[in-house]
N, CA, C and O atoms as CSV, one atom per row, in Angstrom:
chain,resi,resn,atom,element,x,y,z
A,1,UNK,N,N,130.343,-82.034,9.048
A,1,UNK,CA,C,130.207,-82.341,10.466
A,1,UNK,C,C,131.450,-81.712,11.093
A,1,UNK,O,O,132.537,-81.816,10.525
A,2,UNK,N,N,131.315,-81.063,12.244
A,2,UNK,CA,C,132.591,-80.576,12.842
A,2,UNK,C,C,133.165,-81.703,13.708
A,2,UNK,O,O,132.478,-82.350,14.498
A,3,UNK,N,N,134.441,-81.886,13.509
A,3,UNK,CA,C,135.208,-82.923,14.220
A,3,UNK,C,C,136.488,-82.187,14.914
A,3,UNK,O,O,137.069,-81.226,14.411
A,4,UNK,N,N,136.788,-82.728,16.011
A,4,UNK,CA,C,138.101,-82.329,16.640
A,4,UNK,C,C,139.157,-83.208,15.825
A,4,UNK,O,O,138.812,-84.263,15.291
A,5,UNK,N,N,140.313,-82.773,15.765
A,5,UNK,CA,C,141.383,-83.408,15.062
A,5,UNK,C,C,141.685,-84.713,15.756
A,5,UNK,O,O,142.162,-85.663,15.135
A,6,UNK,N,N,141.385,-84.763,17.151
A,6,UNK,CA,C,141.525,-86.139,17.722
A,6,UNK,C,C,140.559,-87.136,17.390
A,6,UNK,O,O,140.750,-88.298,17.749
A,7,UNK,N,N,139.443,-86.777,16.678
A,7,UNK,CA,C,138.457,-87.681,16.310
A,7,UNK,C,C,138.781,-88.068,14.992
A,7,UNK,O,O,138.140,-89.027,14.562
A,8,UNK,N,N,139.699,-87.507,14.173
A,8,UNK,CA,C,139.878,-88.092,12.915
A,8,UNK,C,C,141.034,-89.115,12.950
A,8,UNK,O,O,142.189,-88.789,13.226
A,9,UNK,N,N,140.635,-90.420,12.641
A,9,UNK,CA,C,141.374,-91.471,12.791
A,9,UNK,C,C,141.268,-92.342,11.685
A,9,UNK,O,O,140.333,-92.193,10.897
A,10,UNK,N,N,142.187,-93.318,11.510
A,10,UNK,CA,C,142.088,-94.399,10.505
A,10,UNK,C,C,140.745,-95.184,10.782
A,10,UNK,O,O,140.429,-95.501,11.929
A,11,UNK,N,N,140.050,-95.453,9.796
A,11,UNK,CA,C,138.762,-96.273,10.049
A,11,UNK,C,C,137.485,-95.338,10.354
A,11,UNK,O,O,136.384,-95.807,10.643
A,12,UNK,N,N,137.740,-94.066,10.263
A,12,UNK,CA,C,136.524,-93.097,10.496
A,12,UNK,C,C,135.537,-93.331,9.411
A,12,UNK,O,O,135.857,-93.269,8.224
A,13,UNK,N,N,134.240,-93.621,9.857
A,13,UNK,CA,C,133.205,-93.979,8.984
A,13,UNK,C,C,132.485,-92.798,8.802
A,13,UNK,O,O,131.825,-92.362,9.746
A,14,UNK,N,N,132.518,-92.105,7.533
A,14,UNK,CA,C,131.569,-91.000,7.230
A,14,UNK,C,C,130.129,-91.200,7.308
A,14,UNK,O,O,129.372,-90.249,7.502
A,15,UNK,N,N,129.692,-92.471,7.158
A,15,UNK,CA,C,128.298,-92.844,7.269
A,15,UNK,C,C,127.718,-92.611,8.612
A,15,UNK,O,O,126.498,-92.680,8.760
A,16,UNK,N,N,128.547,-92.326,9.649
A,16,UNK,CA,C,128.120,-92.113,10.967
A,16,UNK,C,C,127.451,-90.808,11.127
A,16,UNK,O,O,126.597,-90.643,11.999
A,17,UNK,N,N,127.827,-89.837,10.281
A,17,UNK,CA,C,127.501,-88.463,10.358
A,17,UNK,C,C,126.402,-88.121,9.364
A,17,UNK,O,O,126.718,-87.820,8.213
A,18,UNK,N,N,125.180,-88.150,9.729
A,18,UNK,CA,C,123.865,-88.048,9.100
A,18,UNK,C,C,123.116,-86.877,9.842
A,18,UNK,O,O,123.434,-86.352,10.909
A,19,UNK,N,N,122.094,-86.603,9.059
A,19,UNK,CA,C,121.081,-85.492,9.700
A,19,UNK,C,C,120.551,-86.110,11.041
A,19,UNK,O,O,120.349,-85.393,12.021
A,20,UNK,N,N,120.356,-87.314,11.052
A,20,UNK,CA,C,119.754,-88.006,12.193
A,20,UNK,C,C,120.702,-88.075,13.490
A,20,UNK,O,O,120.362,-87.856,14.653
A,21,UNK,N,N,121.953,-88.429,13.018
A,21,UNK,CA,C,122.994,-88.459,14.126
A,21,UNK,C,C,123.555,-87.197,14.605
A,21,UNK,O,O,124.105,-87.118,15.704
A,22,UNK,N,N,123.426,-86.183,13.788
A,22,UNK,CA,C,124.167,-84.864,13.955
A,22,UNK,C,C,123.888,-84.236,15.376
A,22,UNK,O,O,124.811,-83.789,16.056
A,23,UNK,N,N,122.568,-84.224,15.797
A,23,UNK,CA,C,122.284,-83.567,17.138
A,23,UNK,C,C,123.047,-84.196,18.286
A,23,UNK,O,O,123.576,-83.488,19.143
A,24,UNK,N,N,123.110,-85.507,18.313
A,24,UNK,CA,C,123.707,-86.317,19.413
A,24,UNK,C,C,125.232,-86.031,19.317
A,24,UNK,O,O,125.892,-85.797,20.329
A,25,UNK,N,N,125.768,-86.056,18.077
A,25,UNK,CA,C,127.168,-85.875,17.917
A,25,UNK,C,C,127.627,-84.471,18.336
A,25,UNK,O,O,128.666,-84.309,18.976
A,26,UNK,N,N,126.790,-83.410,17.942
A,26,UNK,CA,C,127.179,-82.101,18.226
A,26,UNK,C,C,127.147,-81.921,19.723
A,26,UNK,O,O,127.978,-81.174,20.240
A,27,UNK,N,N,126.231,-82.563,20.475
A,27,UNK,CA,C,125.951,-82.420,21.856
A,27,UNK,C,C,127.103,-82.772,22.638
A,27,UNK,O,O,127.396,-82.161,23.666
A,28,UNK,N,N,127.886,-83.915,22.102
A,28,UNK,CA,C,128.963,-84.483,22.899
A,28,UNK,C,C,130.247,-83.905,22.362
A,28,UNK,O,O,131.298,-84.179,22.941
A,29,UNK,N,N,130.242,-83.043,21.190
A,29,UNK,CA,C,131.507,-82.737,20.544
A,29,UNK,C,C,131.880,-81.304,20.932
A,29,UNK,O,O,130.973,-80.473,20.888
A,30,UNK,N,N,133.000,-80.947,21.274
A,30,UNK,CA,C,133.412,-79.555,21.597
A,30,UNK,C,C,133.975,-78.886,20.314
A,30,UNK,O,O,134.479,-77.766,20.398
A,31,UNK,N,N,133.904,-79.528,19.154
A,31,UNK,CA,C,134.489,-78.970,18.030
A,31,UNK,C,C,134.026,-77.570,17.645
A,31,UNK,O,O,134.806,-76.776,17.120
A,32,UNK,N,N,132.799,-77.279,17.896
A,32,UNK,CA,C,132.411,-75.812,17.638
A,32,UNK,C,C,132.114,-75.015,18.830
A,32,UNK,O,O,131.315,-74.084,18.731
A,33,UNK,N,N,132.665,-75.281,19.922
A,33,UNK,CA,C,132.349,-74.630,21.085
A,33,UNK,C,C,132.837,-73.109,21.249
A,33,UNK,O,O,132.302,-72.329,22.037
A,34,UNK,N,N,133.881,-72.789,20.441
A,34,UNK,CA,C,134.445,-71.438,20.307
A,34,UNK,C,C,133.968,-70.762,19.062
A,34,UNK,O,O,134.376,-69.633,18.788
A,35,UNK,N,N,133.115,-71.405,18.287
A,35,UNK,CA,C,132.776,-70.870,16.970
A,35,UNK,C,C,132.306,-69.491,16.984
A,35,UNK,O,O,132.636,-68.748,16.060
A,36,UNK,N,N,131.504,-69.034,18.018
A,36,UNK,CA,C,130.907,-67.780,18.035
A,36,UNK,C,C,131.938,-66.727,18.390
A,36,UNK,O,O,131.699,-65.555,18.097
A,37,UNK,N,N,132.992,-67.035,18.959
A,37,UNK,CA,C,133.983,-66.055,19.309
A,37,UNK,C,C,134.674,-65.492,18.111
A,37,UNK,O,O,135.287,-64.424,18.149
A,38,UNK,N,N,134.553,-66.278,16.992
A,38,UNK,CA,C,135.259,-65.855,15.656
A,38,UNK,C,C,134.335,-65.039,14.883
A,38,UNK,O,O,134.666,-64.725,13.740
A,39,UNK,N,N,133.202,-64.649,15.365
A,39,UNK,CA,C,132.243,-63.947,14.698
A,39,UNK,C,C,132.852,-62.495,14.240
A,39,UNK,O,O,133.537,-61.846,15.031
A,40,UNK,N,N,132.577,-62.047,12.987
A,40,UNK,CA,C,133.096,-60.853,12.485
A,40,UNK,C,C,131.966,-60.056,11.613
A,40,UNK,O,O,131.272,-60.628,10.772
A,41,UNK,N,N,131.883,-58.863,11.875
A,41,UNK,CA,C,130.827,-57.960,11.133
A,41,UNK,C,C,131.062,-58.097,9.585
A,41,UNK,O,O,132.190,-58.028,9.098
A,42,UNK,N,N,129.952,-58.289,8.862
A,42,UNK,CA,C,130.175,-58.374,7.418
A,42,UNK,C,C,130.043,-57.088,6.684
A,42,UNK,O,O,130.500,-56.948,5.550
A,43,UNK,N,N,129.403,-56.123,7.345
A,43,UNK,CA,C,129.183,-54.748,6.699
A,43,UNK,C,C,130.451,-53.973,6.154
A,43,UNK,O,O,130.470,-53.502,5.017
A,44,UNK,N,N,131.407,-53.880,6.956
A,44,UNK,CA,C,132.697,-53.371,6.451
A,44,UNK,C,C,133.209,-54.018,5.209
A,44,UNK,O,O,133.685,-53.406,4.253
A,45,UNK,N,N,133.067,-55.314,5.307
A,45,UNK,CA,C,133.591,-56.107,4.063
A,45,UNK,C,C,132.666,-55.834,2.941
A,45,UNK,O,O,133.138,-55.578,1.833
A,46,UNK,N,N,131.514,-55.863,3.117
A,46,UNK,CA,C,130.545,-55.619,1.875
A,46,UNK,C,C,130.610,-54.238,1.408
A,46,UNK,O,O,130.382,-54.006,0.221
A,47,UNK,N,N,130.909,-53.266,2.249
A,47,UNK,CA,C,131.185,-51.856,1.693
A,47,UNK,C,C,132.347,-51.850,0.871
A,47,UNK,O,O,132.424,-51.217,-0.183
A,48,UNK,N,N,133.265,-52.566,1.362
A,48,UNK,CA,C,134.662,-52.530,0.776
A,48,UNK,C,C,134.599,-53.242,-0.700
A,48,UNK,O,O,135.239,-52.790,-1.650
A,49,UNK,N,N,133.857,-54.268,-0.783
A,49,UNK,CA,C,133.630,-55.034,-1.917
A,49,UNK,C,C,132.783,-54.143,-3.014
A,49,UNK,O,O,133.028,-54.235,-4.217
A,50,UNK,N,N,131.880,-53.371,-2.549
A,50,UNK,CA,C,130.922,-52.513,-3.294
A,50,UNK,C,C,131.856,-51.368,-4.030
A,50,UNK,O,O,131.476,-50.905,-5.105
A,51,UNK,N,N,132.885,-50.995,-3.524
A,51,UNK,CA,C,133.702,-49.972,-4.093
A,51,UNK,C,C,134.093,-50.325,-5.435
A,51,UNK,O,O,134.803,-49.563,-6.092
C-alpha cells in the first residue's frame, strides 16, 4: 500500500490496508501521484541484458 512518510506513525495498523479499503485510501492519498513520471522504457534494458 503506498503511503506518504507523513502517514507512517507509531500505532499504524497494517490491518487497515486491505483489498477492500485500498480504493478509498488510494483516492485520498497523494503517495503515487507522480508515479507515472518515473516511467522508463524497458526495451533498452532488455537488449542490454540479452547481450
